[in-house]
MARBA-3410 file (N, C-alpha, C, O; in Angstrom, 1 decimal):
76
0.8,-1.2,0.0,0.0,0.0,0.0,0.9,1.2,0.0,1.9,1.3,0.8 ~ 0.6,2.2,-0.8,1.4,3.4,-1.0,1.1,4.3,0.2,0.0,4.4,0.8 ~ 2.2,5.1,0.6,2.0,6.1,1.7,1.3,7.3,1.2,1.3,7.5,0.0 ~ 0.6,8.0,2.1,-0.1,9.2,1.7,0.7,10.4,2.3,1.2,10.3,3.4 ~ 0.7,11.4,1.6,1.4,12.7,2.0,0.4,13.8,1.8,-0.4,13.8,0.8
0.4,14.8,2.7,-0.4,16.0,2.6,0.4,17.2,2.6,1.3,17.4,3.4 ~ 0.2,18.1,1.6,1.0,19.3,1.5,0.1,20.5,1.3,-0.9,20.5,0.7 ~ 0.5,21.6,2.0,-0.2,22.9,1.9,0.1,23.4,0.5,1.2,23.3,0.0 ~ -0.9,24.0,-0.1,-0.7,24.7,-1.4,-1.2,26.1,-1.4,-2.0,26.5,-0.5 ~ -0.6,26.9,-2.3,-1.1,28.3,-2.4,-1.8,28.4,-3.8,-1.1,28.1,-4.8
-3.0,28.8,-3.8,-3.8,28.9,-5.0,-4.0,30.4,-5.3,-4.6,31.1,-4.5 ~ -3.4,30.8,-6.4,-3.4,32.2,-6.8,-4.3,32.4,-8.0,-4.0,31.9,-9.1 ~ -5.4,33.1,-7.8,-6.3,33.5,-9.0,-5.5,34.4,-10.0,-4.7,35.3,-9.5 ~ -5.6,34.2,-11.2,-4.9,35.0,-12.2,-5.9,36.0,-12.8,-7.1,35.8,-12.9 ~ -5.3,37.1,-13.3,-6.1,38.2,-13.8,-7.0,37.8,-15.0,-8.2,38.2,-15.1
-6.4,37.0,-15.9,-7.2,36.6,-17.1,-8.0,35.4,-16.9,-8.6,34.8,-17.8 ~ -8.1,34.9,-15.6,-8.8,33.7,-15.4,-7.9,32.5,-15.1,-6.7,32.6,-15.5 ~ -8.3,31.5,-14.4,-7.5,30.4,-14.1,-6.7,30.6,-12.8,-6.9,31.7,-12.1 ~ -6.0,29.6,-12.4,-5.2,29.7,-11.1,-3.8,29.1,-11.3,-3.6,28.2,-12.1 ~ -2.9,29.7,-10.5,-1.6,29.1,-10.4,-1.5,28.5,-9.0,-2.0,29.0,-8.0
-0.8,27.3,-8.9,-0.7,26.6,-7.7,0.8,26.5,-7.3,1.6,26.1,-8.2 ~ 1.2,26.9,-6.1,2.5,26.7,-5.6,2.5,25.8,-4.4,1.5,25.8,-3.7 ~ 3.6,25.0,-4.2,3.6,24.1,-3.1,4.9,24.5,-2.3,6.0,24.1,-2.7 ~ 4.8,25.2,-1.2,6.0,25.7,-0.5,7.0,24.6,-0.1,8.2,24.8,-0.1 ~ 6.5,23.4,0.3,7.4,22.4,0.7,8.1,21.7,-0.5,9.1,21.1,-0.3
7.6,21.9,-1.7,8.1,21.4,-2.9,8.3,22.5,-3.9,7.4,22.6,-4.8 ~ 9.3,23.4,-3.8,9.4,24.6,-4.6,9.4,24.3,-6.1,9.2,25.2,-6.9 ~ 9.8,23.0,-6.5,9.8,22.7,-7.9,8.4,22.5,-8.5,8.2,22.4,-9.7 ~ 7.4,22.5,-7.6,6.0,22.3,-8.1,5.4,23.7,-8.3,5.1,24.4,-7.3 ~ 5.2,24.1,-9.5,4.4,25.3,-9.9,3.6,24.8,-11.1,4.1,24.4,-12.1
2.3,24.9,-10.9,1.4,24.5,-12.0,0.2,25.4,-12.1,0.1,26.4,-11.3 ~ -0.7,25.1,-13.0,-1.9,26.0,-13.1,-3.0,25.2,-13.7,-2.9,24.0,-14.0 ~ -4.2,25.8,-13.8,-5.4,25.2,-14.3,-6.4,26.3,-14.6,-6.4,27.4,-14.0 ~ -7.3,26.0,-15.5,-8.4,27.0,-15.8,-9.4,27.1,-14.7,-10.0,28.2,-14.6 ~ -9.6,26.1,-13.9,-10.5,26.1,-12.8,-9.7,25.7,-11.5,-8.6,25.2,-11.6
-10.3,26.0,-10.4,-9.7,25.6,-9.1,-9.5,24.1,-9.1,-8.5,23.6,-8.7 ~ -10.5,23.4,-9.5,-10.5,21.9,-9.5,-9.3,21.4,-10.4,-8.6,20.5,-10.1 ~ -9.2,22.0,-11.6,-8.2,21.5,-12.6,-6.8,21.9,-12.0,-5.9,21.1,-12.1 ~ -6.7,23.1,-11.4,-5.4,23.5,-10.9,-5.0,22.6,-9.7,-3.8,22.2,-9.7 ~ -5.9,22.2,-8.9,-5.5,21.3,-7.8,-5.2,19.9,-8.3,-4.4,19.2,-7.7
-5.9,19.4,-9.3,-5.7,18.1,-9.9,-4.3,18.1,-10.5,-3.5,17.1,-10.4 ~ -3.9,19.2,-11.2,-2.6,19.3,-11.8,-1.5,19.4,-10.7,-0.4,18.8,-10.8 ~ -1.8,20.0,-9.6,-0.9,20.1,-8.5,-0.7,18.7,-7.9,0.5,18.3,-7.6 ~ -1.7,17.9,-7.7,-1.6,16.5,-7.2,-0.7,15.7,-8.1,0.1,15.0,-7.6 ~ -0.9,15.8,-9.4,-0.1,15.1,-10.4,1.4,15.5,-10.3,2.3,14.6,-10.3
1.6,16.8,-10.2,3.0,17.3,-10.1,3.7,16.8,-8.7,4.8,16.5,-8.7 ~ 2.9,16.9,-7.7,3.4,16.4,-6.4,3.8,14.9,-6.4,4.8,14.5,-6.0 ~ 2.9,14.1,-7.0,3.2,12.7,-7.2,4.5,12.5,-8.0,5.3,11.6,-7.6 ~ 4.7,13.3,-9.0,5.9,13.1,-9.9,7.1,13.5,-9.1,8.1,12.8,-9.2 ~ 7.1,14.5,-8.3,8.2,14.9,-7.5,8.5,13.9,-6.4,9.7,13.5,-6.2
7.5,13.4,-5.7,7.7,12.4,-4.7,8.3,11.1,-5.3,9.1,10.4,-4.7 ~ 7.8,10.7,-6.5,8.4,9.5,-7.2,9.8,9.7,-7.5,10.7,8.8,-7.3 ~ 10.2,10.9,-8.0,11.6,11.2,-8.3,12.4,11.1,-7.0,13.5,10.5,-7.0 ~ 12.0,11.7,-5.9,12.7,11.7,-4.7,12.9,10.2,-4.2,14.0,9.9,-3.7 ~ 11.9,9.4,-4.3,11.9,8.0,-3.9,13.0,7.3,-4.8,13.8,6.5,-4.3
13.0,7.5,-6.1,13.9,6.9,-7.0,15.4,7.3,-6.6,16.3,6.5,-6.8 ~ 15.5,8.5,-6.1,16.9,9.0,-5.7,17.3,8.6,-4.3,18.3,8.9,-3.8 ~ 16.4,7.8,-3.6,16.6,7.4,-2.3,16.5,8.5,-1.2,17.0,8.4,-0.1 ~ 15.7,9.5,-1.6,15.5,10.7,-0.7,14.2,10.6,-0.1,13.2,10.1,-0.7 ~ 14.1,11.0,1.2,12.8,11.0,1.9,12.0,12.3,1.4,12.5,13.3,1.1
10.7,12.1,1.4,9.8,13.3,1.0,9.9,14.3,2.1,10.0,13.9,3.3 ~ 9.9,15.6,1.8,10.0,16.6,2.8,8.7,16.7,3.6,7.6,16.3,3.2 ~ 8.8,17.2,4.8,7.6,17.5,5.6,6.9,18.7,5.0,7.4,19.5,4.2 ~ 5.6,18.8,5.3,4.8,19.9,4.8,5.3,21.2,5.4,5.8,21.2,6.5 ~ 5.3,22.2,4.6,5.5,23.6,5.1,4.2,24.2,5.5,3.2,23.9,4.9
4.2,25.1,6.4,3.0,25.7,6.8,3.1,27.2,6.6,3.5,28.0,7.4 ~ 2.8,27.6,5.3,3.1,29.0,4.9,2.2,29.9,5.7,1.0,29.6,6.0 ~ 2.7,31.1,6.0,1.9,32.2,6.6,2.0,33.3,5.6,3.0,33.7,5.2 ~ 0.8,33.8,5.3,0.7,34.9,4.3,0.5,36.2,5.0,-0.4,36.4,5.8 ~ 1.4,37.2,4.7,1.3,38.5,5.2,1.3,39.5,4.1,1.7,39.2,3.0
0.8,40.7,4.3,0.8,41.7,3.3,1.8,42.8,3.7,2.0,43.1,4.8 ~ 2.5,43.2,2.7,3.6,44.3,2.9,3.2,45.4,1.9,3.0,45.1,0.7 ~ 3.1,46.6,2.4,2.8,47.7,1.6,4.0,48.6,1.4,4.7,48.9,2.4 ~ 4.3,48.9,0.2,5.5,49.8,-0.2,5.0,50.9,-1.1,4.1,50.8,-1.8 ~ 5.7,52.0,-1.0,5.5,53.1,-1.9,6.5,52.9,-3.1,7.7,52.6,-2.8
6.0,53.1,-4.3,6.9,53.0,-5.4,6.7,54.1,-6.4,7.4,54.2,-7.4
END
């Protein structure tokens, strides 16, 4: 039976529609989709691919990162 892993993701709506997904614990995962559901499905696929690569290399999967989002205001 395969192990299960859970990772926090950042879902960013895009101006022209669709979403970009980032996975802080796996910075190599950056994907997108036209809908939230599609973006999350693409993220799941990308996460599986990275975890498979790590396993092939004999590396342990990283622990989840728990991102905290803050706003910074600057004058430009």
